[in-house]
C-alpha positions as CSV (number, residue, x, y, z in Angstrom):
1,X,-92.6,-47.5,273.2
2,X,-89.1,-46.7,273.6
3,X,-87.0,-47.7,276.7
4,X,-83.8,-45.6,277.6
5,X,-81.4,-46.9,279.8
6,X,-79.0,-44.3,281.5
7,X,-76.0,-44.9,284.1
8,X,-77.2,-41.8,286.1
9,X,-77.4,-41.8,289.9
10,X,-80.3,-40.4,291.8
11,X,-80.5,-38.7,295.0
12,X,-80.5,-41.2,298.0
13,X,-80.0,-44.2,295.8
14,X,-76.9,-46.3,294.9
15,X,-75.6,-46.1,291.1
16,X,-77.2,-48.5,289.1
17,X,-79.7,-48.8,286.1
18,X,-82.6,-46.8,286.7
19,X,-86.0,-47.3,284.9
20,X,-87.0,-44.2,283.0
21,X,-90.8,-43.5,281.8
22,X,-91.8,-46.1,284.4
23,X,-90.4,-49.1,282.6
24,X,-87.3,-51.2,284.5
25,X,-84.7,-53.1,282.5
26,X,-83.5,-56.2,284.4
27,X,-79.8,-57.5,284.3
28,X,-80.6,-59.9,281.5
29,X,-81.6,-57.1,279.2
30,X,-78.3,-54.7,280.0
31,X,-76.4,-57.6,279.3
32,X,-77.6,-58.4,275.8
33,X,-77.7,-54.8,275.0
34,X,-74.0,-54.6,276.4
35,X,-73.1,-57.7,274.2
36,X,-74.7,-56.2,271.0
37,X,-72.9,-52.9,271.6
38,X,-69.3,-54.6,272.0
39,X,-69.8,-56.9,269.0
40,X,-70.9,-53.8,266.9
41,X,-67.6,-52.0,267.9
42,X,-65.5,-55.1,267.1
43,X,-67.1,-55.3,263.7
44,X,-66.7,-51.5,262.6
45,X,-62.9,-51.9,264.3
46,X,-62.1,-54.8,261.9
47,X,-63.6,-53.0,258.8
48,X,-61.9,-49.8,259.6
49,X,-58.5,-51.8,260.0
50,X,-59.3,-53.7,256.9
51,X,-59.7,-50.6,254.9
52,X,-56.7,-48.9,256.1
53,X,-54.5,-51.8,255.2
54,X,-56.0,-51.4,251.6
55,X,-55.3,-47.9,251.4
56,X,-51.6,-48.1,253.1
57,X,-50.7,-51.0,250.5
58,X,-51.9,-49.0,247.6
59,X,-50.3,-45.5,248.4
60,X,-46.9,-47.4,249.7
61,X,-46.5,-50.2,247.0
62,X,-48.7,-49.4,244.1
63,X,-49.8,-53.1,244.3
64,X,-46.3,-54.5,243.9
65,X,-44.2,-54.6,247.1
66,X,-41.2,-54.3,244.8
67,X,-41.9,-51.1,243.4
68,X,-41.5,-47.6,244.9
69,X,-44.1,-44.9,244.2
70,X,-40.9,-42.3,243.8
71,X,-41.0,-43.3,239.9
72,X,-43.4,-44.3,237.4
73,X,-42.9,-47.6,236.3
74,X,-43.8,-48.6,232.5
75,X,-43.5,-52.5,232.4
76,X,-45.7,-53.0,229.8
77,X,-47.9,-51.4,226.7
78,X,-49.0,-48.9,229.0
79,X,-51.3,-46.1,227.3
80,X,-50.9,-42.5,228.6
81,X,-53.6,-39.9,228.0
82,X,-54.6,-36.5,228.9
83,X,-52.5,-33.7,230.9
84,X,-49.8,-35.5,233.1
85,X,-47.3,-33.5,235.0
86,X,-44.0,-35.4,235.6
87,X,-42.6,-34.5,239.2
88,X,-40.3,-37.7,239.9
89,X,-39.0,-39.8,237.0
90,X,-40.1,-42.5,234.5
91,X,-38.6,-45.8,234.2
92,X,-38.7,-48.7,231.9
93,X,-39.0,-51.9,233.7
94,X,-38.3,-53.8,230.4
95,X,-35.6,-52.2,228.4
96,X,-36.9,-53.5,225.2
97,X,-40.0,-51.9,225.7
98,X,-40.9,-48.9,223.7
99,X,-43.1,-46.1,224.8
100,X,-45.2,-44.4,222.0
101,X,-46.7,-41.2,222.8
102,X,-49.4,-39.6,220.7
103,X,-50.4,-42.6,218.6
104,X,-50.8,-46.3,218.9
105,X,-48.4,-46.7,215.9
106,X,-46.3,-44.4,213.6
107,X,-47.0,-45.0,210.1
108,X,-44.5,-45.2,207.4
109,X,-41.9,-45.4,209.8
110,X,-38.6,-46.7,208.1
111,X,-36.2,-46.5,210.5
112,X,-35.5,-45.8,214.1
113,X,-32.5,-46.2,216.5
114,X,-32.2,-49.9,217.6
115,X,-33.2,-50.1,221.2
116,X,-35.2,-46.8,221.1
117,X,-37.2,-46.7,224.3
118,X,-39.3,-43.5,223.3
119,X,-41.1,-42.3,220.2
120,X,-43.4,-39.4,220.0
121,X,-45.7,-39.1,217.0
122,X,-46.9,-35.7,215.8
123,X,-48.0,-33.8,212.8
124,X,-47.5,-30.5,211.4
125,X,-51.1,-29.7,211.9
126,X,-50.5,-29.6,215.7
127,X,-49.4,-26.1,216.9
128,X,-47.8,-27.6,219.9
129,X,-44.6,-29.2,220.2
130,X,-43.9,-32.9,220.9
131,X,-41.0,-32.4,222.9
132,X,-39.2,-29.5,224.5
133,X,-37.2,-28.5,227.5
134,X,-37.6,-24.7,229.0
135,X,-34.6,-23.3,230.9
136,X,-34.0,-20.1,232.8
137,X,-34.5,-16.5,231.5
138,X,-32.1,-15.5,228.9
139,X,-31.3,-12.2,230.6
140,X,-31.5,-13.7,234.0
141,X,-34.6,-12.3,235.5
142,X,-37.5,-12.0,232.9
143,X,-38.3,-11.9,229.4
144,X,-37.5,-15.0,227.1
145,X,-36.3,-18.2,228.7
146,X,-33.9,-20.6,227.2
147,X,-35.5,-23.3,225.3
148,X,-34.7,-26.4,223.3
149,X,-37.1,-28.9,221.4
150,X,-38.6,-30.1,218.4
151,X,-41.0,-28.6,216.4
152,X,-44.2,-30.3,215.0
153,X,-42.6,-31.0,211.8
154,X,-39.6,-32.8,213.4
155,X,-36.9,-30.0,213.0
156,X,-34.9,-29.3,216.1
157,X,-35.0,-25.4,217.4
158,X,-33.0,-23.8,220.1
159,X,-32.2,-20.6,221.5
160,X,-29.5,-21.8,223.7
161,X,-25.8,-21.7,223.0
162,X,-25.0,-24.9,221.5
163,X,-21.7,-26.7,222.2
164,X,-20.1,-29.6,220.8
165,X,-17.5,-31.0,222.6
166,X,-15.2,-33.8,221.7
167,X,-12.4,-34.0,224.3
168,X,-13.3,-30.7,226.3
169,X,-10.3,-28.7,224.9
170,X,-11.1,-25.8,223.1
171,X,-11.4,-22.2,222.6
172,X,-14.4,-20.0,222.3
173,X,-15.4,-16.3,221.5
174,X,-14.8,-14.0,224.6
175,X,-18.0,-12.4,223.6
176,X,-19.8,-15.7,223.4
177,X,-21.3,-17.7,220.4
178,X,-24.1,-19.4,219.5
179,X,-22.4,-22.6,218.5
180,X,-18.9,-24.1,219.6
181,X,-17.3,-27.0,218.3
182,X,-14.2,-28.7,220.3
183,X,-13.2,-31.5,217.9
184,X,-11.5,-34.7,219.0
185,X,-11.3,-35.8,215.4
186,X,-9.1,-34.3,212.4
187,X,-12.2,-32.6,210.9
188,X,-14.5,-30.4,213.3
189,X,-17.1,-29.7,210.3
190,X,-17.8,-31.6,207.1
191,X,-20.3,-30.1,204.6
192,X,-21.9,-31.8,201.6
193,X,-24.4,-31.3,199.1
194,X,-25.5,-34.0,196.9
195,X,-28.9,-32.7,195.9
196,X,-27.9,-29.5,193.6
197,X,-25.1,-28.4,191.6
198,X,-24.0,-24.7,190.9
199,X,-26.1,-24.4,188.3
200,X,-29.2,-25.6,190.1
201,X,-28.4,-23.1,193.1
202,X,-26.5,-25.6,195.1
203,X,-25.0,-24.1,198.2
204,X,-22.8,-25.4,200.8
205,X,-22.5,-22.6,203.2
206,X,-24.7,-19.1,203.2
207,X,-23.8,-16.3,205.5
208,X,-26.3,-13.2,206.0
209,X,-25.0,-9.7,206.9
210,X,-27.1,-6.8,209.1
211,X,-30.2,-6.0,207.5
212,X,-30.3,-3.0,204.7
213,X,-33.0,-1.4,202.7
214,X,-35.6,-3.5,204.6
215,X,-34.1,-7.1,203.7
216,X,-31.4,-9.4,205.0
217,X,-28.5,-9.4,202.6
218,X,-26.2,-12.3,201.9
219,X,-22.8,-11.6,202.4
220,X,-21.1,-15.0,201.9
221,X,-21.6,-18.1,199.9
222,X,-19.9,-21.5,199.2
223,X,-21.4,-22.9,196.3
224,X,-21.7,-27.0,196.3
225,X,-19.2,-27.0,193.9
226,X,-16.8,-24.9,195.7
227,X,-17.0,-21.4,194.3
228,X,-16.7,-18.7,197.2
229,X,-18.7,-15.2,196.8
230,X,-18.0,-12.5,199.1
231,X,-20.0,-9.5,198.3
232,X,-20.7,-6.0,199.8
233,X,-24.3,-5.1,199.9
234,X,-24.2,-1.7,201.8
235,X,-22.3,0.3,199.3
236,X,-18.8,2.2,199.8
237,X,-20.6,5.1,201.3
238,X,-21.8,2.9,204.1
239,X,-19.0,0.2,204.6
240,X,-15.4,0.8,203.3
241,X,-13.7,-2.3,204.9
242,X,-12.1,-4.7,202.8
243,X,-14.0,-8.2,201.8
244,X,-11.1,-10.1,202.3
245,X,-8.1,-9.6,204.8
246,X,-4.8,-11.2,205.6
247,X,-3.0,-10.8,208.6
248,X,0.7,-11.6,209.7
249,X,1.8,-11.4,213.5
250,X,5.2,-10.9,212.2
251,X,8.4,-12.4,213.1
252,X,7.9,-13.9,216.6
253,X,4.3,-14.5,218.0
254,X,5.8,-13.8,221.8
255,X,6.4,-9.9,220.3
256,X,3.6,-9.8,217.8
257,X,4.1,-7.0,215.2
258,X,0.8,-7.3,213.1
259,X,0.6,-6.2,209.1
260,X,-2.2,-6.7,207.2
261,X,-3.0,-6.8,203.4
262,X,-6.4,-6.6,201.8
263,X,-8.6,-7.4,198.8
264,X,-11.5,-5.2,197.6
265,X,-13.7,-5.3,194.5
266,X,-15.0,-1.8,193.9
267,X,-16.8,-0.8,190.9
268,X,-15.2,-3.4,188.9
269,X,-12.1,-2.9,190.0
270,X,-10.1,-5.5,192.5
271,X,-7.7,-3.4,194.6
272,X,-4.8,-5.2,196.7
273,X,-3.1,-3.0,199.1
274,X,-2.3,-2.8,202.9
275,X,-4.6,-2.6,205.6
276,X,-4.5,-0.9,209.1
277,X,-6.6,-3.6,210.8
278,X,-9.7,-1.3,211.3
279,X,-11.3,0.7,208.6
280,X,-8.3,2.4,206.3
281,X,-7.2,0.1,203.3
282,X,-4.5,0.8,200.4
283,X,-5.4,0.2,196.8
284,X,-1.5,0.0,195.4
285,X,-2.7,-2.2,192.9
286,X,-5.8,-2.0,190.5
287,X,-6.6,-4.7,188.5
288,X,-9.7,-3.9,186.0
289,X,-10.6,-4.6,182.5
290,X,-7.6,-4.6,180.0
291,X,-5.1,-2.9,182.5
292,X,-3.1,-3.2,185.9
293,X,-2.3,0.2,187.6
294,X,0.3,0.6,190.5
295,X,-0.1,3.4,192.7
296,X,3.5,3.4,193.7
297,X,6.9,1.9,192.3
298,X,6.8,-1.2,190.3
299,X,9.8,-3.3,191.3
300,X,11.0,-6.1,188.9
301,X,13.4,-8.4,189.6
302,X,16.8,-8.6,187.6
303,X,17.0,-11.1,184.9
304,X,19.1,-11.6,181.9
305,X,18.0,-13.5,178.9
306,X,20.6,-16.2,177.6
307,X,20.3,-15.1,174.0
308,X,17.7,-13.4,172.0
309,X,15.9,-16.6,171.5
310,X,15.8,-17.5,174.9
311,X,12.5,-18.9,176.2
312,X,10.0,-15.9,176.8
313,X,6.2,-14.9,176.6
314,X,5.5,-11.6,174.5
315,X,5.0,-8.7,176.6
316,X,7.8,-10.0,179.3
317,X,9.9,-7.1,180.5
318,X,13.5,-8.0,182.2
319,X,16.8,-5.9,182.9
320,X,20.3,-6.0,184.1
321,X,23.0,-3.6,184.9
322,X,23.5,-2.9,181.1
323,X,20.4,-3.5,179.1
324,X,16.6,-3.4,179.3
325,X,14.9,-6.4,177.6
326,X,11.4,-7.1,176.2
327,X,10.1,-10.3,174.6
328,X,8.4,-9.0,171.7
329,X,7.4,-12.7,170.4
330,X,7.5,-16.3,171.7
331,X,11.1,-16.6,172.4
332,X,12.1,-13.7,170.7
333,X,13.8,-10.8,172.9
334,X,15.2,-7.3,171.8
335,X,17.0,-5.0,174.2
336,X,18.2,-1.6,174.8
337,X,21.4,-0.4,176.2
338,X,21.0,1.6,179.6
339,X,23.2,4.8,179.9
340,X,23.6,7.5,182.5
341,X,22.2,10.7,182.7
């Protein structure tokens, strides 16, 4: 039978323990019950306090009172598996330790930078990039985002604007450029090709123009042995600008008076002439197989051979106020007198 003790006063009696269901608990039983409850409360309190201290120490100090949990400390040969999100920082407690991600070792690794602390192993069969940095939207609000990173086969790829800055002094295109180099050494770009020569398709620089006829045409190349080629793949009907332009600011850069000359290859004819800096070009000199034609006056400076055996090459023409001279054979000159008419 259960005996329940209640501290509930009844009418006409003083407050104190009352008997329930005809059984009375004496003072000794009451004291024993009270002591048991008190002891249980103390034990529960101690357990809760001890557990709280354990949780507090783990959450605040990570088991090490010298390390904050604001960062992830990598002090040994940690293995990181699964998907992890880095919202703080990672630090190396031992600068000599290398963190290897993606594998337990990298086979056939012949060289690394001394002191490298982070190595990422990947394979071309893995579609995921091993490392990438993603930035803001390229147009500022939506669409494609800026990114830079390394592809699974180890190539660096980026859609950002790359700037290689030496001393911080340099100029850039006002409309922007994908790559800018501000050098603080004598040579800004050095290119070499030790793999293939011209006969084997060796190339130092290759430039591609706007698409035409469903393909991207090559418009500029510098071969590995120095041959420079400029082409017009669009046809004269679609593109009439010269392939090479020389410009001169004039006598004084403070008062520029730009003048241009051009070189243009057209149907086997090399045309050399003027250029208006926009579209119109002249072809005053036309060089083609077996001939040179001049659209305009051909001006030859005066020269008088010292004698009929003066040094000269066949075909050379000279003149002075009295005669016109023609070299008919090596070191052999003939002349004709000039007269008014």
